[in-house]
C-alpha positions as CSV (number, residue, x, y, z in Angstrom):
1,M,14.4,-8.6,21.2
2,P,12.2,-8.8,18.4
3,K,8.3,-8.6,19.4
4,Q,6.0,-11.5,18.2
5,I,3.6,-10.5,15.4
6,R,0.0,-10.5,16.3
7,P,-2.3,-10.5,13.5
8,V,-4.2,-7.2,12.8
9,Q,-7.9,-6.9,11.5
10,A,-7.9,-5.1,8.2
11,G,-11.4,-4.9,6.7
12,P,-12.9,-8.8,6.9
13,Y,-9.4,-10.0,7.0
14,Q,-6.9,-11.0,9.5
15,V,-3.5,-9.9,8.3
16,G,-0.3,-11.7,9.7
17,P,1.2,-15.1,10.5
18,G,-1.1,-18.2,10.0
19,H,-3.4,-16.1,7.6
20,P,-3.5,-15.8,3.9
21,W,-1.3,-12.9,2.5
22,L,-2.8,-9.2,1.7
23,L,-2.9,-8.1,-1.7
24,I,-3.5,-4.2,-2.1
25,A,-3.6,-2.8,-5.5
26,G,-5.5,-0.3,-7.6
27,P,-4.9,2.7,-9.5
28,C,-2.6,5.6,-8.0
29,V,-5.5,8.0,-8.1
30,I,-8.9,7.8,-8.8
31,E,-9.7,8.4,-12.6
32,S,-13.3,7.9,-12.8
33,E,-16.1,5.7,-11.2
34,E,-16.4,3.1,-14.1
35,H,-12.3,2.9,-13.9
36,A,-12.1,2.2,-10.3
37,L,-15.1,-0.3,-10.5
38,M,-13.5,-2.2,-13.2
39,L,-10.2,-2.4,-11.9
40,A,-11.5,-3.5,-8.5
41,R,-13.7,-6.3,-9.8
42,S,-10.6,-7.5,-12.0
43,L,-8.2,-7.4,-9.2
44,A,-10.6,-9.0,-6.7
45,A,-10.9,-12.1,-9.1
46,Q,-7.3,-12.6,-9.7
47,A,-6.6,-12.1,-6.2
48,A,-9.2,-14.9,-5.1
49,E,-7.8,-17.3,-7.7
50,A,-4.4,-16.7,-6.6
51,G,-5.3,-17.4,-2.9
52,A,-4.7,-13.8,-1.5
53,N,-6.9,-11.4,0.3
54,Y,-7.6,-8.4,-1.5
55,V,-8.0,-4.6,-0.7
56,F,-9.0,-2.1,-3.3
57,K,-6.4,1.0,-3.2
58,A,-7.1,4.5,-5.1
59,S,-6.4,8.1,-3.9
60,F,-8.9,10.8,-3.8
61,D,-6.2,13.7,-3.8
62,K,-2.6,13.2,-4.6
63,A,-1.3,16.1,-2.5
64,N,2.2,15.6,-3.4
65,R,2.4,15.6,-7.1
66,S,5.6,16.9,-8.5
67,S,4.1,19.6,-10.8
68,V,1.4,22.2,-9.8
69,S,-0.5,21.3,-13.1
70,S,-0.8,17.4,-12.5
71,Y,-4.2,15.9,-11.8
72,R,-4.6,15.3,-8.3
73,G,-7.9,13.5,-8.4
74,P,-11.6,14.1,-7.5
75,G,-11.1,15.5,-3.9
76,L,-12.5,14.2,-0.8
77,T,-16.1,14.4,-1.2
78,E,-16.4,12.8,-4.6
79,G,-13.5,10.5,-4.0
80,L,-15.1,9.0,-0.7
81,R,-18.4,8.7,-2.6
82,I,-16.6,6.6,-5.3
83,L,-14.8,4.5,-2.9
84,R,-18.0,3.8,-0.9
85,R,-19.6,2.6,-4.1
86,V,-16.3,0.2,-4.9
87,R,-16.7,-1.0,-1.4
88,D,-20.7,-1.8,-1.7
89,E,-20.9,-3.0,-5.1
90,A,-17.8,-4.7,-5.9
91,G,-17.7,-5.9,-2.5
92,V,-14.2,-5.4,-1.6
93,P,-12.5,-3.5,1.4
94,V,-10.9,-0.1,0.2
95,L,-7.9,1.9,1.3
96,T,-6.9,5.3,0.5
97,D,-4.5,8.0,2.2
98,I,-4.7,10.9,4.0
99,H,-2.6,14.2,4.3
100,E,-4.4,16.5,6.9
101,P,-5.4,15.1,10.4
102,A,-9.0,16.7,9.4
103,Q,-9.4,13.8,6.7
104,A,-9.2,11.1,9.2
105,G,-12.4,11.6,10.4
106,P,-14.6,11.1,7.3
107,V,-12.0,8.8,5.6
108,G,-12.4,6.3,8.7
109,E,-16.0,6.1,8.3
110,V,-15.6,5.1,4.6
111,C,-12.4,3.0,4.4
112,D,-11.0,-0.1,5.9
113,I,-7.9,1.0,5.9
114,V,-6.5,4.5,6.2
115,Q,-3.0,4.9,5.0
116,I,-0.3,7.5,5.7
117,P,1.9,8.7,3.0
118,A,5.7,8.0,3.4
119,F,6.7,11.7,3.0
120,L,4.3,12.3,6.1
121,C,5.1,9.3,8.4
122,R,6.6,11.5,11.1
123,Q,3.8,13.7,11.4
124,T,2.5,13.3,15.0
125,D,-0.9,15.0,15.0
126,L,-1.6,13.1,11.5
127,L,-0.5,9.4,12.9
128,L,-2.5,10.6,16.2
129,E,-5.7,11.3,14.5
130,A,-5.2,8.2,11.9
131,G,-4.8,6.0,14.8
132,R,-8.2,7.5,16.8
133,H,-10.4,7.2,13.7
134,A,-9.3,4.4,11.4
135,R,-10.3,0.8,11.7
136,C,-6.7,-0.2,10.4
137,V,-3.6,2.1,9.7
138,N,-1.2,1.7,7.0
139,V,1.6,3.8,7.6
140,K,4.6,3.9,4.5
141,K,8.2,4.0,5.5
142,G,9.7,7.2,4.7
143,Q,12.5,7.2,2.2
144,F,14.7,9.0,4.6
145,L,13.9,6.6,7.7
146,A,15.9,3.5,8.8
147,P,13.6,0.4,9.2
148,L,13.8,0.4,12.9
149,D,13.1,4.2,12.9
150,M,9.5,2.7,12.5
151,R,9.4,2.2,16.1
152,N,8.1,5.7,16.9
153,V,5.5,5.4,14.3
154,V,4.2,2.4,15.9
155,E,4.4,3.6,19.7
156,K,2.5,6.7,18.2
157,I,-0.2,4.7,16.6
158,H,-0.7,2.3,19.6
159,S,-1.0,5.2,21.9
160,T,-4.3,5.7,20.7
161,G,-5.6,2.1,21.6
162,N,-5.6,1.3,17.8
163,A,-3.6,-2.0,17.7
164,N,-4.6,-2.5,13.6
165,L,-1.5,-1.4,12.3
166,L,0.6,-2.2,9.2
167,L,3.9,-0.8,8.0
168,T,4.8,-0.5,4.2
169,E,8.4,-0.4,2.8
170,R,8.7,1.5,-0.4
171,G,12.5,1.8,-0.6
172,S,15.0,4.4,0.5
173,S,16.4,7.3,-1.3
174,F,19.8,7.0,-3.0
175,G,21.4,9.7,-4.2
176,Y,19.5,11.9,-6.5
177,N,16.1,10.6,-8.5
178,N,16.8,7.0,-7.3
179,L,15.3,4.6,-4.7
180,V,16.9,0.9,-3.7
181,V,15.3,-1.5,-1.7
182,D,17.2,-3.5,1.3
183,M,15.5,-6.5,1.6
184,R,17.0,-6.3,5.3
185,A,14.1,-3.8,6.0
186,L,11.5,-6.2,5.7
187,P,12.4,-8.3,8.8
188,L,13.8,-5.6,10.8
189,M,10.2,-3.9,10.7
190,R,8.6,-6.9,11.2
191,S,10.5,-7.2,14.5
192,L,8.5,-4.2,15.6
193,G,5.6,-6.7,16.2
194,V,3.4,-5.6,13.3
195,P,2.8,-7.0,10.0
196,V,4.7,-5.6,7.0
197,I,3.5,-4.7,3.5
198,F,5.9,-4.5,0.7
199,D,5.2,-1.7,-2.2
200,A,6.6,-3.2,-5.2
201,T,5.7,-0.4,-7.3
202,H,6.8,2.8,-5.8
203,S,9.8,1.0,-5.0
204,V,10.9,1.2,-8.6
205,Q,10.0,5.0,-8.7
206,L,12.5,7.5,-9.9
207,P,11.3,10.6,-8.1
208,G,11.1,13.6,-10.1
209,A,13.5,12.1,-12.9
210,Q,11.2,13.4,-15.5
211,G,11.2,17.0,-14.3
212,N,7.7,17.7,-13.8
213,A,7.0,14.1,-13.0
214,S,8.4,11.1,-11.5
215,G,10.0,8.0,-13.6
216,G,10.1,4.6,-12.9
217,Q,11.7,1.1,-14.0
218,P,8.6,-1.2,-13.9
219,Q,10.8,-4.4,-15.7
220,F,12.1,-4.8,-12.0
221,I,8.6,-4.9,-10.1
222,P,8.1,-8.8,-10.5
223,G,11.5,-9.5,-9.3
224,L,11.4,-7.3,-5.9
225,A,7.8,-8.7,-4.9
226,R,9.2,-12.2,-5.4
227,A,12.2,-11.4,-3.4
228,A,10.1,-9.8,-0.7
229,M,7.4,-12.5,-0.5
230,A,10.4,-14.7,0.1
231,M,11.6,-12.5,3.0
232,G,8.1,-13.2,4.5
233,V,6.2,-10.2,4.2
234,D,2.6,-10.4,5.0
235,G,1.5,-8.7,1.9
236,I,2.2,-7.0,-1.5
237,F,1.2,-3.5,-2.7
238,F,0.9,-2.8,-6.4
239,E,-0.3,0.3,-8.3
240,V,-2.1,-1.4,-11.3
241,H,-3.4,0.3,-14.6
242,E,-4.7,-1.5,-17.6
243,N,-2.5,1.1,-19.8
244,P,0.2,2.9,-17.6
245,A,1.4,5.1,-20.5
246,A,-2.1,6.7,-20.1
247,A,-2.7,6.8,-16.1
248,L,-3.3,9.8,-14.7
249,S,-0.5,9.5,-12.1
250,D,2.4,7.5,-11.5
251,G,2.1,5.4,-14.8
252,A,6.0,5.3,-15.1
253,N,6.1,2.7,-12.1
254,A,2.5,0.9,-12.4
255,L,2.4,-2.9,-13.1
256,R,0.2,-3.6,-16.1
257,L,-3.2,-5.3,-15.3
258,D,-2.6,-7.9,-17.8
259,G,0.7,-9.0,-15.9
260,V,-1.3,-9.3,-12.4
261,P,-2.4,-13.0,-12.5
262,Q,1.0,-14.5,-13.7
263,L,2.7,-12.9,-10.8
264,L,0.1,-13.3,-8.4
265,R,0.7,-17.0,-9.0
266,A,4.3,-16.6,-8.7
267,L,3.7,-15.2,-5.3
268,Q,1.1,-17.6,-4.1
269,S,4.0,-20.5,-4.9
270,I,6.5,-18.8,-2.9
271,R,4.4,-18.2,-0.1
272,A,3.2,-22.0,0.0
273,V,6.9,-23.2,0.3
274,L,7.4,-20.6,3.2
275,T,4.2,-22.2,4.9
276,A,5.1,-25.6,4.1
277,E,8.7,-25.0,5.6
278,A,7.2,-23.3,8.7
279,Q,5.1,-26.5,9.7
């Protein structure tokens, strides 16, 4: 039997049925302090205009880059300093991902949401430390897992006493260098009793397709995001850059900053229809 979804606390927001949808967005990796602040302020204003709650996302370290020579980020200490400044000066909650259990404590002190990358979603020690130290945990579903396999992830996080858990769908492996999105995964994961986010940018990624980097098909981002909202998700995740061609990571599947306002308005319109139908 599907479980009733209980809203969770993510920074200052309640996420789940009866609450505004959540926009998680920012650059793939922290490129500079001023760049992070610029994107956070711009995206916060656009989210507010669309009626969405906003969380800034950026990684301090991309530990799973395709190439050993690719830019990984400023590192834990400098990255957390920048994220703290974004939180304090832009006035928005912040999210970043961890790759090792020892990172859960320091990241949990600064960030409102601690994220577990898709490749690591089965790592029990990592999940347990995130559950113990994070105020809220967002776990991305592995490209190799069926939606209901996330039941075990939910149980691991909840075993720590942490009920503030989000699950994020980011597509499933489909042959070599390709991902597909099964929209059935969204209600299936929500049936586990936790709010679900749809990652519309990593879902159009072509993993490793450029040899030493991943490719992408960003033209499909708007359509997939609209479809996911129509399926009743609780939030949308975008990696955003003002010039994706110059991004230091994942530019091939990033949403252009100047395309965000129109898409957010469309998503809010879909959300309004769903809300009206539920009343």
